[in-house]
C-alpha positions in Angstrom: -161.1 49.2 -66.0 -163.0 50.6 -69.0 -160.1 53.1 -69.6 -157.6 50.2 -69.5 -159.6 48.2 -72.1 -160.0 51.2 -74.2 -156.3 51.8 -74.1 -155.5 48.3 -75.1 -158.0 48.5 -77.9 -156.5 51.7 -79.2 -152.9 50.2 -79.0 -153.9 47.0 -80.8 -155.8 49.0 -83.5 -152.8 51.3 -83.9 -150.4 48.4 -84.1 -152.5 46.7 -86.8 -152.8 49.9 -88.7 -149.0 50.5 -88.7 -148.1 47.0 -89.5 -150.7 46.4 -92.2 -148.5 48.2 -94.7 -145.8 45.7 -94.0 -148.0 42.8 -94.8 -147.2 41.3 -98.2 -149.3 42.6 -101.1 -150.2 38.9 -101.7 -153.3 39.4 -99.6 -154.8 41.0 -102.7 -155.0 37.7 -104.7 -156.1 34.2 -103.9 -152.7 32.6 -103.4 -153.8 29.0 -102.6 -155.9 28.9 -105.8 -153.0 30.3 -107.9 -150.6 27.7 -106.4 -152.9 24.8 -107.0 -153.5 26.0 -110.6 -149.8 26.3 -111.3 -149.0 22.9 -109.8 -151.8 21.4 -112.0 -150.5 23.2 -115.1 -147.0 21.9 -114.5 -148.3 18.3 -114.4 -150.6 18.8 -117.4 -147.9 20.3 -119.5 -144.4 19.0 -118.8 -142.7 22.0 -117.2 -139.6 21.4 -115.0 -139.5 24.9 -113.7 -141.7 28.0 -113.7 -141.4 31.6 -112.3 -144.6 33.7 -111.7 -145.3 37.3 -110.8 -148.7 38.9 -110.4 -148.9 42.7 -110.5 -151.9 44.5 -109.2 -152.7 48.1 -108.5 -149.2 49.3 -108.9 -147.5 46.7 -106.7 -146.4 43.1 -106.8 -149.3 41.1 -105.5 -147.6 37.7 -105.6 -144.2 36.3 -106.8 -143.0 32.8 -106.6 -140.8 30.1 -108.2 -142.0 26.6 -108.8 -140.1 23.4 -109.7 -136.5 23.0 -110.7 -134.2 25.4 -112.5 -131.9 22.6 -113.8 -130.8 19.0 -113.5 -128.9 19.7 -110.3 -132.3 20.2 -108.6 -131.8 23.9 -107.8 -135.1 25.5 -107.1 -136.6 28.2 -109.3 -136.9 31.6 -107.6 -138.4 35.0 -108.8 -134.8 36.0 -109.4 -133.9 33.1 -111.7 -133.2 34.3 -115.2 -135.2 32.7 -118.1 -134.8 33.1 -121.8 -137.6 35.5 -122.9 -137.8 34.7 -126.6 -139.9 37.1 -128.5 -141.2 38.9 -125.4 -137.9 40.6 -125.5 -138.9 42.4 -128.7 -140.8 44.8 -126.5 -137.4 46.3 -125.4 -136.6 47.1 -129.0 -140.0 48.7 -129.5 -139.6 50.8 -126.4 -136.1 51.9 -127.5 -137.5 53.0 -130.9 -140.3 54.9 -129.1 -137.8 56.7 -126.9 -135.7 57.8 -129.9 -138.9 58.9 -131.7 -140.0 61.0 -128.7 -136.5 62.6 -128.7 -137.0 63.5 -132.4 -134.1 61.2 -133.4 -136.2 59.0 -135.6 -139.5 59.3 -137.4 -141.8 56.3 -137.4 -143.1 57.0 -140.9 -139.5 57.4 -142.3 -138.0 54.5 -144.4 -135.4 52.3 -142.8 -133.0 53.4 -145.5 -132.9 56.9 -143.9 -131.1 55.4 -140.9 -129.5 52.4 -142.6 -128.5 53.6 -146.1 -126.9 50.3 -147.0 -130.2 48.4 -146.4 -132.1 47.1 -149.4 -133.9 44.0 -150.5 -133.5 41.6 -153.4 -136.8 42.9 -154.8 -135.2 46.2 -155.5 -134.5 49.7 -154.1 -138.1 50.9 -154.7 -139.5 48.2 -152.5 -136.9 48.8 -149.8 -137.9 52.5 -149.7 -141.5 51.5 -148.8 -140.3 49.8 -145.6 -140.7 52.3 -142.8 -140.1 51.9 -139.0 -143.7 51.6 -138.2 -144.1 48.8 -140.8 -141.2 47.0 -139.1 -142.9 47.5 -135.7 -146.2 46.1 -137.0 -144.6 43.2 -139.0 -145.7 44.7 -142.3 -142.4 44.8 -144.0 -143.0 41.9 -146.4 -140.5 39.6 -144.8 -141.8 36.1 -143.8 -141.5 34.1 -140.7 -139.4 31.5 -142.6 -137.0 34.3 -143.7 -136.2 34.9 -140.1 -135.7 31.2 -139.4 -132.8 30.6 -141.9 -129.6 29.1 -140.5 -127.6 32.4 -141.2 -129.8 34.2 -138.7 -128.6 31.8 -136.0 -124.9 32.2 -136.6 -123.5 33.4 -133.2 -120.7 35.1 -135.1 -123.0 37.5 -137.0 -123.2 41.0 -135.7 -126.2 43.4 -136.2 -124.4 45.0 -139.1 -123.7 41.6 -140.6 -127.4 40.8 -140.3 -128.4 44.0 -142.1 -126.1 43.0 -144.9 -127.6 39.5 -145.1 -131.2 40.7 -144.9 -130.5 43.0 -147.8 -130.0 39.9 -150.0 -133.4 38.3 -149.1 -136.2 38.3 -151.7 -139.5 39.1 -149.9 -142.3 36.7 -150.1 -145.0 39.2 -149.3 -145.9 42.7 -150.5 -145.0 45.6 -148.2 -148.0 46.2 -146.0 -149.1 42.6 -145.5 -148.8 41.4 -141.9 -146.6 38.4 -141.2 -144.6 38.0 -138.0 -140.8 37.9 -138.7 -137.7 38.3 -136.5 -136.1 40.2 -139.3 -138.3 43.2 -138.6 -136.9 43.6 -135.1 -133.3 42.8 -136.1 -133.5 45.8 -138.4 -135.1 48.0 -135.7 -132.3 47.0 -133.3 -129.7 48.1 -136.0 -131.6 51.4 -136.3 -131.4 51.9 -132.5 -127.7 51.1 -132.6 -126.9 53.4 -135.5 -129.0 56.4 -134.4 -127.9 56.3 -130.7 -124.3 55.6 -131.7 -124.3 53.0 -128.9 -124.2 49.2 -129.0 -127.8 48.0 -128.9 -127.2 46.2 -125.6 -125.6 49.3 -124.0 -128.5 51.5 -125.1 -131.2 49.2 -123.7 -129.2 48.7 -120.5 -128.6 52.5 -119.9 -132.0 53.7 -121.0 -134.4 51.0 -120.0 -133.0 48.3 -117.7 -131.0 50.6 -115.4 -133.7 53.2 -114.8 -136.2 50.5 -114.0 -133.8 48.7 -111.7 -133.8 45.5 -113.8 -130.4 44.3 -112.5 -131.1 40.6 -113.4 -131.6 40.9 -117.2 -128.9 39.8 -119.6 -128.0 40.0 -123.3 -125.6 37.1 -123.0 -126.3 33.4 -122.3 -122.9 33.1 -120.6 -123.6 36.0 -118.3 -127.1 34.7 -117.5 -125.7 31.3 -116.7 -123.1 32.8 -114.4 -126.0 34.4 -112.5 -128.1 31.3 -112.0 -130.1 31.1 -115.3 -132.5 28.2 -115.6 -131.5 25.3 -117.9 -133.8 24.9 -120.9 -135.6 21.6 -121.5 -136.8 20.2 -124.8 -139.3 17.4 -125.3 -137.6 14.1 -126.3 -140.1 11.4 -126.9 -142.5 12.9 -124.3 -139.9 13.6 -121.6 -138.1 16.9 -120.9 -134.4 16.7 -121.7 -131.9 19.4 -120.8 -130.8 20.9 -124.1 -129.0 24.1 -124.9 -130.0 26.4 -127.7 -127.9 28.7 -129.8 -127.6 32.3 -128.7 -127.1 34.4 -131.9 -125.8 37.9 -131.1 -127.3 39.3 -134.3 -130.8 38.4 -133.1 -130.7 40.0 -129.6 -133.2 42.8 -130.6 -135.6 40.1 -131.8 -135.8 38.5 -128.3 -132.6 36.8 -127.4 -132.5 38.1 -123.8 -132.7 36.6 -120.3 -134.7 38.1 -117.5 -136.3 37.1 -114.2 -139.9 37.3 -113.1 -138.9 40.0 -110.6 -137.3 42.2 -113.2 -140.3 41.7 -115.6 -142.6 42.8 -112.8 -140.9 46.2 -112.7 -141.1 46.4 -116.5 -144.8 45.5 -116.6 -145.7 47.9 -113.8 -144.3 50.7 -115.9 -146.7 49.8 -118.8 -149.6 49.5 -116.4 -148.9 53.0 -115.1 -149.3 54.5 -118.6 -145.5 54.5 -119.1 -144.6 56.4 -115.9 -141.9 55.4 -113.5 -142.3 57.8 -110.7 -142.1 61.2 -112.4 -140.4 60.0 -115.5 -142.5 58.9 -118.5 -141.0 56.1 -120.5 -143.9 55.7 -122.9 -145.8 58.5 -124.6 -148.8 57.9 -126.8 -148.3 57.4 -130.5 -149.4 60.1 -132.9 -152.8 60.1 -134.5 -153.2 57.5 -137.2 -150.7 55.2 -135.7 -153.2 53.0 -133.8 -152.7 50.0 -136.1 -151.0 46.7 -136.1 -149.3 45.3 -133.1 -149.5 48.4 -130.8 -152.2 50.6 -129.2 -151.5 54.3 -128.9 -149.8 53.7 -125.6 -147.5 51.1 -127.1 -149.3 48.3 -125.4 -148.8 45.0 -127.3 -151.7 43.4 -128.9 -149.8 40.7 -130.7 -150.0 37.0 -130.0 -153.1 35.3 -128.5 -154.5 38.3 -126.6 -157.9 37.7 -124.9 -160.4 40.5 -125.4 -159.2 43.7 -123.7 -156.1 41.9 -122.5 -152.7 42.9 -123.9 -149.6 40.8 -124.0 -146.6 39.3 -125.8 -145.6 35.6 -125.8 -142.1 34.4 -126.4 -140.3 31.1 -126.8 -137.5 29.0 -128.2 -137.4 25.2 -128.4 -136.6 25.1 -124.6 -138.1 28.2 -123.0 -141.5 29.9 -123.0 -142.6 33.2 -121.6 -145.8 35.2 -121.4 -146.6 38.8 -120.4 -150.4 39.3 -120.1 -152.3 42.2 -118.6 -155.5 44.2 -118.5 -154.6 47.9 -118.5 -158.1 49.0 -117.4 -157.9 46.9 -114.3 -154.3 47.5 -113.5 -153.5 43.8 -113.2 -151.0 41.7 -115.1 -149.1 38.4 -115.0 -145.7 37.3 -116.1 -144.9 33.6 -116.4 -141.5 32.2 -117.4 -140.9 28.4 -118.0 -137.9 26.4 -119.0 -139.7 24.1 -121.4 -141.8 24.7 -124.5 -143.6 21.5 -125.6 -145.7 23.3 -128.3 -142.5 24.2 -130.2 -142.2 20.5 -131.2 -145.8 19.3 -130.6 -148.2 21.7 -132.3 -151.2 20.5 -130.3 -149.5 21.0 -126.9 -150.6 24.2 -125.1 -148.1 27.0 -124.6 -147.7 29.1 -121.4 -150.3 31.5 -122.7 -153.5 29.8 -121.4 -151.8 29.3 -118.0 -151.1 33.1 -117.8 -154.7 33.7 -118.8 -155.9 31.4 -116.1 -153.8 33.1 -113.4 -154.9 36.5 -114.5 -158.5 35.4 -114.2 -157.8 34.2 -110.6 -156.1 37.6 -109.8 -159.2 39.4 -111.0 -161.5 37.2 -109.0 -162.8 35.2 -112.0 -162.9 31.5 -112.7 -159.6 30.1 -114.0 -159.4 28.7 -117.5 -159.8 24.9 -117.4 -156.5 23.2 -118.1 -156.0 20.7 -120.9 -152.9 19.1 -122.5 -154.5 19.7 -125.9 -153.9 16.1 -126.9 -150.2 16.4 -126.1 -150.0 12.9 -124.5 -151.9 11.3 -127.4 -149.5 13.0 -129.9 -146.5 11.7 -127.9 -147.9 8.1 -127.8 -148.7 8.2 -131.5 -145.3 9.6 -132.4 -143.5 7.2 -130.2 -145.4 4.2 -131.7 -144.5 5.3 -135.2 -140.9 5.9 -134.2 -140.8 2.5 -132.6 -142.1 0.8 -135.7 -139.5 2.5 -137.9 -136.7 1.7 -135.5 -137.8 -1.9 -135.3 -137.8 -2.2 -139.1 -134.3 -0.6 -139.3 -133.0 -3.0 -136.6 -134.6 -6.0 -138.2 -132.9 -5.0 -141.5 -129.5 -4.7 -139.8 -129.9 -8.1 -138.0 -131.0 -9.7 -141.2 -128.0 -8.3 -143.0 -125.7 -9.7 -140.3 -127.3 -13.0 -139.6 -129.7 -14.1 -142.3 -128.1 -13.0 -145.6 -124.8 -14.8 -145.1 -126.8 -18.0 -145.0 -128.9 -17.0 -148.0 -125.8 -16.2 -150.1 -125.1 -20.0 -150.2 -128.3 -20.6 -152.0 -128.1 -20.2 -155.7 -131.3 -18.4 -156.5 -132.0 -15.7 -159.0 -134.8 -14.3 -156.9 -132.6 -14.0 -153.8 -130.0 -12.2 -155.8 -132.5 -9.7 -157.1 -134.0 -9.3 -153.7 -130.5 -8.6 -152.2 -129.7 -5.8 -154.6 -133.2 -4.4 -154.2 -132.8 -4.2 -150.4 -129.3 -2.9 -150.7 -130.5 -0.1 -153.0 -133.4 0.6 -150.6 -131.0 1.0 -147.7 -128.9 3.4 -149.6 -132.0 5.3 -150.8 -133.4 5.6 -147.2 -130.0 6.8 -145.9 -129.9 9.5 -148.6 -133.5 10.5 -147.8 -132.5 11.0 -144.1 -129.3 12.7 -145.0 -131.0 15.2 -147.2 -134.4 15.2 -145.4 -133.2 16.7 -142.1 -131.7 19.8 -143.7 -134.9 20.2 -145.8 -137.2 19.7 -142.8 -135.3 22.1 -140.5 -134.0 24.5 -143.2 -130.6 24.2 -141.7 -127.4 22.3 -142.5 -126.4 19.2 -140.6 -123.5 20.9 -138.8 -125.8 23.7 -137.6 -128.5 21.2 -136.6 -126.1 18.9 -134.7 -124.5 21.9 -133.0 -127.5 24.0 -132.1 -130.8 22.4 -133.0 -130.7 18.8 -131.8 -134.3 17.5 -131.4 -136.4 14.4 -131.2 -136.9 14.2 -134.9 -133.3 14.8 -135.7 -132.3 12.1 -133.2 -134.8 9.7 -134.8 -133.8 10.5 -138.4 -130.2 10.3 -137.5 -130.5 7.0 -135.8 -132.5 5.5 -138.6 -130.0 6.8 -141.1 -127.1 5.3 -139.2 -128.9 1.9 -138.9 -129.7 1.6 -142.6 -126.2 2.8 -143.5 -124.7 0.0 -141.3 -127.1 -2.4 -142.8 -126.0 -1.5 -146.3 -122.3 -1.7 -145.4 -122.9 -5.0 -143.7 -124.6 -6.4 -146.8 -121.8 -5.2 -149.1 -119.0 -6.5 -146.8 -120.5 -9.9 -146.2 -121.4 -10.3 -149.8 -117.8 -9.4 -150.8 -116.4 -11.9 -148.3 -118.8 -14.6 -149.5 -117.8 -14.0 -153.2 -114.1 -14.0 -152.2 -114.4 -17.2 -150.2 -116.4 -18.8 -153.1 -113.8 -17.8 -155.6 -111.1 -19.3 -153.3 -112.9 -22.6 -153.1 -113.2 -22.7 -156.9 -109.5 -22.1 -157.3 -108.8 -24.8 -154.7 -111.0 -27.3 -156.4 -109.6 -26.6 -159.8 -106.0 -26.8 -158.6 -104.2 -30.2 -159.6 -103.5 -32.6 -156.8 -100.0 -32.5 -155.3 
């Protein structure tokens, strides 16, 4: 009897031992707490869909999709591609590092050594001071606003076209001053393309994505959509609305890339493993003296809102937000991808960064970061009230022009005549302000704005502009008709009787 019990005990123990390796690695983290935290975050900050992956001790500890990928209600999965935004800059940095390790580029060499046609409006001498490491660390002298000009978002511009355009820009900062700018990584992408004699996208695919098994990462919005990409949402008067964003080919090295949480897990594990993928080392330490700016000696990113020893890179457009956040010393990291980005239009709204920080805390057995909307709902209420007041005034002006003024025309009053022309001039002035104001506010032309950058403010300004224009036209037409009728009556009265 004892032998039988002992045999069963051994068999059960052996079974548990053999099958434990098949259990999901999710046992390493507190899944219910993570799920509750994400659900709360998605309610606190309007996020239609979110993809999450937690990496710990060299394996995927947890991976899940939350919410909806698009208006059709399709669920988000770990395989759903999201737009990475600036987190995609890390691919360009990694490509430059690979070329540097192969001796094909020198980080301390000027950009002109690889792109002889490159210069800046400040002169050749200034251009020669811009080295690859200065581009990597955003110390080139280009400003964030330089990278936000409408030319940069022209889908027809190639990388070579972008280099030609960047060469005409007058830098706002001296070389060496740190200011984040997409132009730095556009230039780095052009260097990768020129030195490797391969299209940038082909190089990254062949030398980074393929070896890592990142089969669900795309450098084309069309290709990403064909493979189930999430629909981006933009805040419109406090509610997420499905809005597409321009995909400029010339800015792909600066972060215009789609990827899934599953693919980014593979990418992150390579960084957590000191750059090794199996026996192959993707990342080698930078040389001495290079531990400055946005990278540590192991090319770990320290840009963005890093927390203490944590490393990471955030990315976002008006309708997507992403965050890679990890602690190299504790071999734990998080990737979060969302298909909305409220803080792109509401500065006080939190981005995905604090959510990633909270999940990383949970994965490390710490207390999660308390969630707050950062005053987002108050901002929405205030903005909607102000918008409502302006719309009410514009509508009242239009109704008055159509209904009230035709009656007032009949009263012969000097004051009313002066008031009429004053209000007519005010309508025209307001229309011109909106017509000119939107391009000034966005730094883009109306055609570009309407085609690629439609937003809450653009809709509001456009609506107000149309209303006051209609009001001005109504005033003019009705006044003309009144004067015409009045003149006709005078002629009729003066005509002799038949």
